[in-house]
C-alpha positions as CSV (number, residue, x, y, z in Angstrom):
1,M,119.5,99.9,149.5
2,L,122.3,102.0,151.0
3,R,123.4,104.6,148.5
4,G,126.7,105.7,149.9
5,A,128.1,109.2,149.6
6,A,126.4,111.6,147.2
7,A,128.1,112.1,143.9
8,A,129.1,115.6,142.8
9,A,127.4,117.1,139.8
10,V,129.6,117.8,136.8
11,A,129.3,121.2,135.1
12,V,130.6,120.9,131.6
13,P,129.4,123.1,128.8
14,L,127.7,121.0,126.1
15,A,125.0,121.4,123.5
16,G,122.2,122.7,125.7
17,G,120.5,124.6,123.0
18,A,123.2,126.7,121.5
19,A,125.8,125.8,119.0
20,G,129.4,126.0,119.8
21,S,129.3,122.8,121.9
22,A,131.5,119.8,122.0
23,F,129.5,118.5,119.1
24,A,129.2,121.6,117.0
25,S,131.5,120.3,114.3
26,S,129.5,117.2,113.7
27,P,127.1,117.0,110.8
28,V,124.5,115.4,113.1
29,S,125.2,117.3,116.3
30,A,121.8,119.1,116.0
31,G,119.9,115.9,115.5
32,R,117.9,117.4,112.8
33,S,116.0,116.0,109.9
34,R,115.3,119.0,107.6
35,G,113.8,121.3,110.0
36,H,110.5,123.2,109.8
37,G,110.3,124.5,113.4
38,H,108.4,123.0,116.3
39,G,105.5,121.7,114.3
40,G,107.2,119.9,111.5
41,D,106.2,119.9,107.9
42,C,103.5,117.9,106.1
43,H,105.9,114.9,105.7
44,G,106.6,114.6,109.5
45,R,110.1,116.1,109.3
46,T,111.0,118.3,112.2
47,D,113.6,119.8,114.4
48,L,114.4,117.6,117.4
49,G,116.9,120.0,118.9
50,H,120.6,120.0,119.6
51,N,120.4,117.3,122.2
52,V,119.0,114.5,120.0
53,L,121.9,112.9,118.1
54,V,120.6,111.0,115.1
55,F,123.0,108.4,113.7
56,D,123.0,106.8,110.3
57,P,125.3,103.8,109.3
58,S,126.6,105.9,106.4
59,M,128.4,108.2,108.8
60,G,130.9,105.5,109.6
61,D,131.4,103.8,112.9
62,A,134.4,105.8,114.0
63,A,132.6,109.1,113.7
64,I,129.6,107.8,115.6
65,Q,131.7,106.3,118.3
66,K,133.4,109.6,118.8
67,Q,130.1,111.3,119.5
68,I,128.9,108.6,121.8
69,D,132.1,108.8,123.8
70,A,131.8,112.6,124.0
71,V,128.3,112.3,125.6
72,F,129.4,109.6,128.0
73,A,132.5,111.6,129.1
74,V,130.1,114.3,130.4
75,Q,127.2,112.1,131.5
76,E,129.0,109.3,133.2
77,S,129.0,110.9,136.7
78,N,126.7,113.9,136.0
79,Q,124.1,112.8,138.5
80,F,122.4,116.1,139.2
81,G,123.5,118.1,136.1
82,T,121.3,119.8,133.6
83,E,122.4,118.1,130.4
84,R,120.0,115.7,128.6
85,Y,120.6,113.6,125.5
86,A,118.9,111.1,123.2
87,L,121.1,108.9,121.0
88,A,118.9,107.8,118.1
89,F,120.0,105.2,115.6
90,K,118.4,105.0,112.2
91,P,117.7,101.4,110.9
92,G,120.9,99.6,110.0
93,T,123.9,97.9,111.6
94,Y,126.5,99.6,113.8
95,N,129.8,98.4,115.2
96,V,130.0,100.7,118.2
97,E,130.2,100.5,122.0
98,V,127.4,102.5,123.8
99,N,128.1,103.4,127.4
100,V,124.9,104.9,128.9
101,G,125.4,107.6,131.5
102,F,123.0,109.8,133.4
103,Y,120.1,111.4,131.4
104,T,121.0,109.5,128.3
105,H,118.3,107.8,126.3
106,V,119.4,105.3,123.6
107,L,116.8,104.4,121.1
108,G,116.5,102.6,117.8
109,L,114.2,104.2,115.2
110,G,113.0,101.1,113.5
111,E,109.6,99.5,113.6
112,S,111.1,96.4,115.2
113,P,114.1,96.0,117.5
114,E,115.6,93.9,114.8
115,D,115.8,96.9,112.5
116,V,118.7,98.5,114.5
117,V,121.6,96.2,115.3
118,I,124.4,97.2,117.6
119,N,127.4,94.9,117.2
120,G,128.8,95.9,120.5
121,H,127.7,96.5,124.1
122,V,125.0,98.8,125.4
123,T,126.3,99.2,128.9
124,V,125.5,100.6,132.3
125,D,128.4,100.2,134.7
126,A,129.5,101.9,137.9
127,Q,133.2,102.6,137.8
128,W,132.4,106.3,138.2
129,F,131.3,105.4,141.7
130,D,134.0,102.8,142.6
131,G,131.9,99.9,141.4
132,N,128.8,100.8,143.4
133,G,125.8,100.7,141.1
134,T,123.2,101.9,143.7
135,Q,123.1,105.4,142.2
136,D,122.9,104.5,138.5
137,F,119.6,106.3,138.0
138,W,117.9,108.2,135.1
139,R,118.8,106.5,131.9
140,A,117.1,104.2,129.3
141,A,117.6,102.1,126.2
142,E,114.9,100.7,123.9
143,N,114.1,99.2,120.5
144,L,117.5,97.7,119.7
145,T,119.2,94.4,118.9
146,I,122.4,94.1,120.9
147,V,125.1,91.6,119.8
148,P,127.9,91.7,122.4
149,P,131.1,90.5,120.9
150,D,132.1,88.6,124.1
151,G,128.5,87.3,124.5
152,L,127.7,89.3,127.6
153,D,125.9,92.6,128.0
154,R,125.9,94.6,131.3
155,W,123.0,96.6,132.6
156,A,123.9,97.5,136.2
157,V,121.3,100.0,137.1
158,A,119.5,101.3,140.1
159,Q,116.0,102.9,139.9
160,A,114.8,104.7,136.8
161,G,116.9,102.8,134.4
162,P,114.4,100.9,132.1
163,L,115.5,98.6,129.4
164,R,112.6,98.0,126.9
165,R,111.9,96.3,123.7
166,V,115.4,95.0,123.1
167,H,116.8,91.7,121.8
168,V,120.1,90.7,123.5
169,K,121.8,88.0,121.4
170,G,123.8,86.6,124.3
171,D,123.8,86.7,128.1
172,M,123.1,89.7,130.4
173,I,124.5,90.5,133.8
174,L,122.9,93.1,136.2
175,M,125.8,94.0,138.4
176,P,128.8,96.3,138.0
177,S,132.1,95.0,136.6
178,P,135.4,94.6,138.5
179,P,137.0,96.4,140.3
180,G,134.3,96.8,142.9
181,N,131.6,94.5,141.9
182,G,129.3,96.5,144.2
183,W,125.6,96.4,144.6
184,S,123.2,97.4,142.0
185,S,119.8,98.4,143.1
186,G,116.5,97.9,141.2
187,G,115.7,97.5,137.6
188,F,113.0,97.0,135.0
189,L,113.1,94.9,131.8
190,A,110.0,94.8,129.6
191,D,109.0,93.5,126.2
192,S,112.4,92.1,125.5
193,V,114.2,88.9,124.4
194,V,117.5,87.7,126.0
195,D,118.7,84.6,124.1
196,G,121.0,83.5,126.9
197,Q,121.1,83.7,130.7
198,I,120.4,86.7,132.8
199,D,122.7,86.7,135.9
200,S,121.3,89.1,138.6
201,G,124.6,89.0,140.5
202,S,124.5,91.7,143.2
203,Q,121.3,93.3,141.9
204,Q,119.0,93.7,144.9
205,Q,115.6,93.6,143.3
206,W,114.2,93.4,139.7
207,L,111.0,93.3,137.7
208,S,110.8,91.5,134.4
209,R,107.6,91.9,132.4
210,N,106.5,90.3,129.1
211,D,110.0,89.0,128.3
212,T,111.4,85.9,126.8
213,I,114.6,84.7,128.4
214,G,116.9,81.7,128.0
215,S,117.3,81.3,131.8
216,W,117.7,83.3,135.0
217,K,120.5,83.0,137.6
218,G,120.9,84.6,141.0
219,S,118.8,86.4,143.6
220,N,119.1,88.8,146.6
221,W,116.0,90.3,148.0
222,N,113.1,90.4,145.5
223,M,112.9,89.1,141.9
224,V,109.5,89.3,140.2
225,F,108.5,87.9,136.8
226,V,105.2,88.7,135.1
227,G,104.3,87.2,131.8
228,V,107.9,86.1,131.3
229,Q,108.7,83.0,129.1
230,G,111.6,81.2,130.7
231,A,111.2,82.6,134.2
232,P,112.0,80.5,137.2
233,A,109.1,79.1,139.2
234,T,107.9,80.9,142.3
235,S,110.1,79.9,145.3
236,F,109.8,82.9,147.6
237,P,111.5,83.3,150.0
238,T,114.3,80.9,149.2
239,P,115.3,82.0,146.6
240,P,113.0,85.1,146.5
241,Y,111.4,84.5,143.1
242,T,107.8,85.4,142.5
243,S,106.4,84.4,139.1
244,V,103.0,85.3,137.6
245,D,102.4,83.4,134.4
246,R,100.4,86.0,132.5
247,T,100.2,89.8,132.4
248,P,96.5,90.7,132.9
249,V,96.4,94.0,130.9
250,V,99.1,96.2,129.5
251,R,100.1,98.5,126.7
252,E,103.7,98.9,125.8
253,K,105.3,102.3,125.8
254,P,105.0,104.4,122.7
255,F,108.3,104.9,120.8
256,L,109.7,107.1,118.0
257,T,110.4,105.6,114.5
258,M,111.7,106.8,111.2
259,D,110.3,105.4,107.9
260,R,112.3,104.8,104.7
261,H,111.6,108.4,103.5
262,G,113.3,109.8,106.6
263,D,110.0,110.9,108.2
264,Y,109.4,110.5,111.9
265,H,106.4,108.8,113.5
266,V,105.4,107.7,117.0
267,F,104.1,104.1,117.2
268,V,101.5,103.4,119.9
269,P,101.3,99.7,120.8
270,A,97.9,98.2,121.2
271,L,96.3,97.1,124.5
272,R,97.0,93.4,125.3
273,R,95.3,91.1,127.8
274,E,96.4,87.8,129.5
275,T,99.8,87.7,127.7
276,S,103.2,86.2,128.1
277,G,106.3,87.1,126.0
278,T,106.8,90.2,123.9
279,S,104.6,92.2,121.7
280,W,106.9,92.0,118.6
281,H,109.1,88.8,118.5
282,R,108.4,86.7,115.5
283,R,105.3,88.8,114.7
284,R,104.4,92.3,113.8
285,A,103.4,94.4,116.8
286,D,99.8,95.5,116.9
287,G,99.1,99.2,117.3
288,H,98.9,102.4,115.3
289,S,101.4,104.9,114.0
290,I,101.0,108.7,114.3
291,P,103.1,111.0,112.0
292,L,105.1,113.5,113.9
293,S,103.4,116.3,112.0
294,R,100.5,115.7,114.4
295,F,102.8,116.4,117.4
296,H,103.9,119.6,118.9
297,V,107.6,119.2,119.3
298,A,108.5,121.0,122.5
299,Q,112.0,122.6,123.0
300,P,113.5,123.9,126.3
301,G,112.3,127.4,126.8
302,D,108.7,126.6,125.7
303,S,106.2,127.8,128.3
304,A,103.2,125.9,129.7
305,E,101.0,128.4,128.0
306,S,102.4,127.7,124.5
307,I,102.4,124.0,125.0
308,N,98.8,124.0,126.3
309,R,97.7,126.0,123.3
310,E,99.0,123.2,121.0
311,L,97.4,120.5,123.1
312,A,94.1,122.4,123.0
313,R,94.4,122.4,119.1
314,G,94.5,118.6,119.2
315,K,98.2,118.1,118.9
316,H,100.1,115.3,120.6
317,L,103.2,116.3,122.5
318,L,106.9,115.2,122.0
319,I,109.2,116.7,124.7
320,T,112.7,116.9,123.5
321,P,115.7,116.6,125.9
322,G,116.2,119.5,128.4
323,I,114.8,121.2,131.4
324,Y,111.4,122.9,131.2
325,S,110.5,125.6,133.7
326,L,106.7,125.6,133.9
327,S,104.6,128.1,135.9
328,S,101.3,126.1,135.3
329,P,100.5,122.5,134.5
330,L,100.3,120.9,131.1
331,R,96.7,120.0,130.6
332,V,95.8,116.9,128.6
333,S,92.0,116.7,127.9
334,R,91.7,115.0,124.5
335,P,91.2,111.2,124.5
336,G,94.0,109.3,122.8
337,T,96.7,112.0,123.4
338,V,100.3,110.9,123.5
339,V,102.8,112.8,125.7
340,L,106.3,111.3,125.0
341,G,109.5,112.5,126.5
342,L,113.0,112.0,125.0
343,G,116.3,112.0,126.8
344,L,114.8,112.1,130.4
345,A,113.2,115.5,129.7
346,T,112.6,117.2,133.0
347,L,109.6,119.4,134.0
348,Q,110.1,121.8,136.9
349,A,107.2,123.5,138.7
350,T,108.2,127.1,139.4
351,H,105.0,128.6,140.8
352,S,103.7,126.1,143.4
353,N,101.8,124.4,140.5
354,S,101.2,120.9,139.4
355,L,103.1,119.7,136.3
356,I,100.8,117.4,134.3
357,E,97.0,117.2,134.7
358,V,95.3,114.5,132.7
359,A,91.5,114.7,132.4
360,D,89.2,111.7,133.1
361,V,89.3,110.6,129.5
362,D,90.2,107.5,127.5
363,D,93.5,106.2,126.2
364,V,96.0,108.9,127.2
365,S,99.7,107.9,127.2
366,V,102.3,109.8,129.3
367,A,105.9,108.5,129.1
368,G,109.5,109.3,129.8
369,V,109.7,112.4,132.0
370,I,111.2,113.5,135.3
371,L,108.9,115.7,137.4
372,E,110.2,118.0,140.1
373,P,109.0,120.9,142.3
374,A,111.3,124.0,142.2
375,T,109.4,125.9,144.9
376,P,108.6,124.9,148.5
377,Y,105.1,123.6,147.8
378,S,103.3,122.0,144.9
379,P,100.0,120.3,145.6
380,V,100.6,117.4,143.2
381,L,103.1,116.7,140.4
382,L,101.1,114.4,138.2
383,R,97.3,113.8,138.4
384,V,95.1,111.6,136.3
385,G,91.4,112.5,136.8
386,H,90.2,114.8,139.5
387,G,88.1,113.2,142.2
388,R,86.2,109.9,142.2
389,S,84.5,108.9,139.0
390,R,82.1,106.2,137.9
391,R,83.4,106.3,134.3
392,S,84.9,103.1,133.0
393,H,88.0,103.2,130.8
394,A,88.4,99.4,130.7
395,H,88.5,99.3,126.9
396,R,90.7,102.3,126.4
397,P,92.7,102.8,129.6
398,T,95.1,105.7,130.2
399,A,98.7,104.5,130.8
400,L,101.8,106.0,132.4
401,F,105.3,104.8,131.5
402,D,108.7,105.6,133.0
403,I,107.5,108.5,135.1
404,F,110.1,109.7,137.7
405,P,109.0,112.4,140.2
406,R,112.0,113.7,142.1
407,I,111.6,115.9,145.2
408,G,115.0,117.5,146.1
409,G,118.4,116.4,144.9
410,A,118.8,118.8,142.0
411,V,116.6,121.6,143.2
412,A,115.0,122.3,146.6
413,G,111.2,121.9,146.6
414,G,108.3,120.1,148.1
415,T,104.9,118.5,147.3
416,D,101.9,117.1,149.1
417,V,101.4,114.2,146.6
418,S,103.8,113.1,143.9
419,I,101.4,111.0,141.7
420,Q,97.6,110.9,142.2
421,I,95.4,108.6,140.1
422,D,91.6,109.2,140.4
423,S,90.5,107.8,137.0
424,N,89.5,104.2,136.8
425,D,91.4,101.4,134.9
426,V,94.7,103.3,134.6
427,I,97.8,101.2,133.8
428,V,101.1,102.3,135.5
429,D,104.1,100.7,133.8
430,H,107.3,101.6,135.8
431,V,107.5,104.7,138.0
432,W,110.2,105.7,140.5
433,V,108.8,108.3,143.0
434,W,111.8,109.6,144.9
435,R,112.1,112.1,147.7
436,A,115.9,112.6,147.5
437,D,118.1,111.2,150.3
438,H,121.2,112.9,148.8
439,G,121.9,115.6,146.2
440,L,123.4,119.0,145.7
441,D,124.0,121.2,148.7
442,G,120.9,122.9,150.0
443,T,118.4,120.5,148.2
444,V,117.9,117.8,150.8
445,G,116.7,117.9,154.4
446,W,113.6,117.0,156.5
447,S,112.2,120.5,156.0
448,V,114.0,121.3,152.7
449,N,112.4,118.8,150.4
450,P,109.2,117.8,152.2
451,A,107.0,115.2,150.5
452,G,103.7,113.8,151.7
453,V,102.2,110.8,150.0
454,G,104.2,109.3,147.1
455,F,101.6,107.4,145.2
456,L,97.8,108.1,145.9
457,V,95.2,106.0,144.2
458,G,91.5,106.8,144.3
459,G,90.4,105.1,141.0
460,D,89.2,101.6,140.7
461,R,90.9,98.8,138.8
462,V,94.2,100.5,138.6
463,T,97.1,98.2,137.8
464,T,100.8,98.9,138.4
465,Y,103.9,97.1,137.2
466,G,107.2,98.2,138.8
467,L,106.1,100.6,141.6
468,F,109.2,102.1,143.2
469,V,108.4,104.7,145.9
470,E,111.0,106.0,148.4
471,H,111.6,108.4,151.4
472,H,108.2,110.2,151.5
473,Q,107.1,111.5,154.9
474,N,103.6,110.2,154.9
475,Y,102.3,106.9,153.4
476,E,104.6,106.0,150.4
477,V,101.6,104.4,148.8
478,L,98.0,105.1,149.8
479,W,95.5,103.0,147.8
480,N,91.9,103.9,148.3
481,G,90.5,102.6,145.0
482,D,89.0,99.1,144.7
483,H,90.2,96.1,142.7
484,G,93.7,97.4,142.4
485,R,96.7,95.3,141.5
486,T,100.5,95.8,142.0
487,Y,103.2,93.6,140.5
488,F,106.4,94.4,142.3
489,F,106.8,97.2,144.9
490,Q,110.1,98.6,146.2
491,N,110.4,101.1,149.0
492,E,112.7,102.8,151.4
493,H,111.4,104.7,154.4
494,P,112.8,108.2,154.8
495,Y,116.4,108.2,155.9
496,D,116.4,111.5,157.7
497,V,113.7,111.3,160.3
498,P,115.1,113.6,163.1
499,T,113.0,112.3,166.0
500,Q,110.3,109.7,166.6
501,S,107.8,112.5,167.5
502,A,108.4,114.0,164.0
503,W,107.3,110.8,162.4
504,R,104.2,109.7,164.3
505,H,100.5,110.0,163.6
506,G,97.9,109.3,166.2
507,G,99.4,106.5,168.3
508,T,101.3,105.0,165.4
509,N,105.1,105.2,164.9
510,G,105.8,106.2,161.3
511,F,103.7,105.5,158.3
512,A,103.2,102.2,156.5
513,A,105.1,102.0,153.2
514,Y,102.0,100.6,151.5
515,K,98.5,101.2,152.9
516,V,95.3,99.9,151.5
517,G,92.3,101.9,152.6
518,D,90.1,100.5,155.3
519,H,87.0,100.4,153.0
520,V,88.7,98.6,150.1
521,R,87.1,95.2,149.4
522,E,89.6,93.7,146.9
523,H,93.3,94.4,146.3
524,H,96.0,92.0,145.2
525,A,99.8,92.6,145.2
526,W,102.8,90.4,144.4
527,G,106.5,90.8,145.3
528,L,106.8,93.6,147.8
529,G,109.9,94.9,149.6
530,S,110.2,97.6,152.2
531,Y,113.5,98.7,153.7
532,A,114.5,100.9,156.7
533,F,117.7,102.9,156.9
534,F,117.4,105.6,159.5
535,N,120.8,107.4,159.3
536,L,120.7,109.9,162.2
537,N,121.2,107.3,164.9
538,A,117.9,108.6,166.5
539,N,116.3,105.2,167.3
540,I,113.4,105.6,164.8
541,Y,110.8,102.9,164.3
542,T,107.8,102.4,162.1
543,D,105.2,100.1,163.5
544,R,104.5,98.3,160.2
545,A,105.6,98.2,156.6
546,Y,102.2,97.2,155.1
547,E,98.8,98.1,156.4
548,V,95.7,96.5,155.0
549,P,92.1,95.9,155.9
550,D,91.2,92.5,157.4
551,T,89.1,91.1,154.5
552,P,89.5,88.0,152.3
553,G,89.6,90.1,149.1
554,V,92.9,91.8,150.1
555,V,95.8,89.4,149.3
556,F,99.5,90.2,149.4
557,T,101.9,87.6,148.1
558,S,105.7,87.5,148.7
559,L,106.4,90.3,151.2
560,M,109.7,91.1,152.8
561,T,111.3,93.7,155.0
562,V,114.9,94.6,155.6
563,C,116.7,96.9,158.1
564,L,120.0,98.4,157.0
565,N,120.9,100.8,159.8
566,G,123.3,99.9,162.6
567,A,122.7,99.7,166.3
568,G,120.6,102.5,167.7
569,G,119.1,103.3,164.4
570,G,115.7,101.7,164.9
571,G,113.8,99.5,162.4
572,I,110.4,98.1,161.4
573,L,108.4,96.4,164.1
574,H,105.9,94.4,162.0
575,C,105.7,93.3,158.4
576,V,101.9,93.6,157.8
577,N,99.5,95.1,160.3
578,D,100.6,93.6,163.6
579,A,102.0,90.3,162.2
580,G,105.6,89.5,161.4
581,D,108.8,89.7,163.4
582,P,110.7,93.0,163.7
583,V,113.7,93.9,161.7
584,E,115.9,96.3,163.5
585,N,119.5,97.5,164.2
586,G,121.1,96.0,161.1
587,F,119.2,92.8,160.8
588,G,117.1,91.9,157.8
589,T,114.7,89.1,157.1
590,Y,112.0,87.8,154.8
591,N,109.0,88.0,157.1
592,M,106.4,86.0,155.3
593,K,105.1,84.7,152.0
594,A,101.4,85.7,152.0
595,Y,98.8,87.6,153.9
596,S,95.1,87.1,153.6
597,N,92.2,87.7,156.0
598,G,94.4,88.7,158.9
599,V,96.5,85.5,158.8
600,A,100.2,85.6,158.0
601,T,101.6,82.4,156.6
602,V,105.3,81.5,156.1
């Protein structure tokens, strides 16, 4: 999806860790609950830092609205800024309007979404960008009930804008409001209930997983539904709906709660198999609660050494909003560890290091972080396991939620691999792996923000829901493990290929967006889209969007390709292997519906 011009970052002094901010006069500006330092006291009370704003109904709606508006005034167009915020609502009812800008995480602190009720809108719009929603990245909302007064809630996001565990008592629309009504560009809705109709409008592609919806209206390129009650039937390519009745295996993202004593906990939902609908609606969610006293609560300025010391002591990790400069990776080696980011917490590699290394152990959760290299080379940003393993984790799989590697855009840097998964049975629930196509001056260019493979899988039985991978210079996805499954894939080839010779390997033009290794015996994928926009007018081609072995066990269902560049730009010559018509020079098409055993069928 064509992004348009890059937005300028906004530099406004806010509560980055010092007082004297726009919120300094507010009694909740520090977001604290009776602080006892990073570790918390025996009752789970802890200091969540200046950038977690904790709201209570007793504060009064007007006071709460003033703080929400102050955050949005800074974050609305702050695409590559350094500010990070979490807006946390204690159980109760609020009459407020919540506009959600960049790096803003809205969360209810109840055990159920029904415990926090917003009588108002929780909105993502795009008026900051003239009604173009294709850059509405890096924001989130979860664990709320939303009651829009006019019956319509708007969530016009692009990538990295998850909406989880919400109950919308009304309709939803996924496109920006007038004036403009421009494109929006890729979203994710999970474990949620929408009583009314969801209208996709100009939304280009979308994944809904384990939701219950009244109905669905609209389509553009690729709409995928997995375990969704009320989903439309599969009709790809006209309209491009792909529906899978049941979700084979998933855990929902862990989330922060507050009990009636004012103590924080993190709830870790249980593993579920062969499910449709939510984990919580009309029932108590299965799982276990961990008091925050068992977490190390990281603050910006903490070193990798100090955080790893706490992990080695057996602590879980809560990463509060901010930017963390790390000279070595965070090492997670204890089974069952939870690593949970708030407010789009951002980890930066400063010494050509990786950022998170998860050992080949059971039941780790990593959620809610942006990962970026701040030096010319990092070997890998996030790795799960290290090399091939025969160890099964089927009964207690590790899971990744809302992980957003970003190469360039905010800082110049490069990586060989953005995410590498070598452990078996890992569940990946929404990632956007982005080599930046735009950003601050000096952070984007063919040799400025180099990135090799986006998503590399060596483990067996890995399952992904919502795999967004864009602009890498090698394979965007390289899947060498067996028995893998992907539900929804969205990709753009790199925009900035300078010459065809710079993007060729062997006798092949470009790299496939999604390659399944030649030795793989079984792999299934549903709802895949790959797009070309080569913006240097250099006549660049990639030979194929998808490259797979010719074997009956490898089955791709509902594939499409689109070319967005104008005449002389180039395009994609084949959809899968050497089958499928080309898309080139501004013409897009749905190429085929399914591929199996070397045969493409419309």
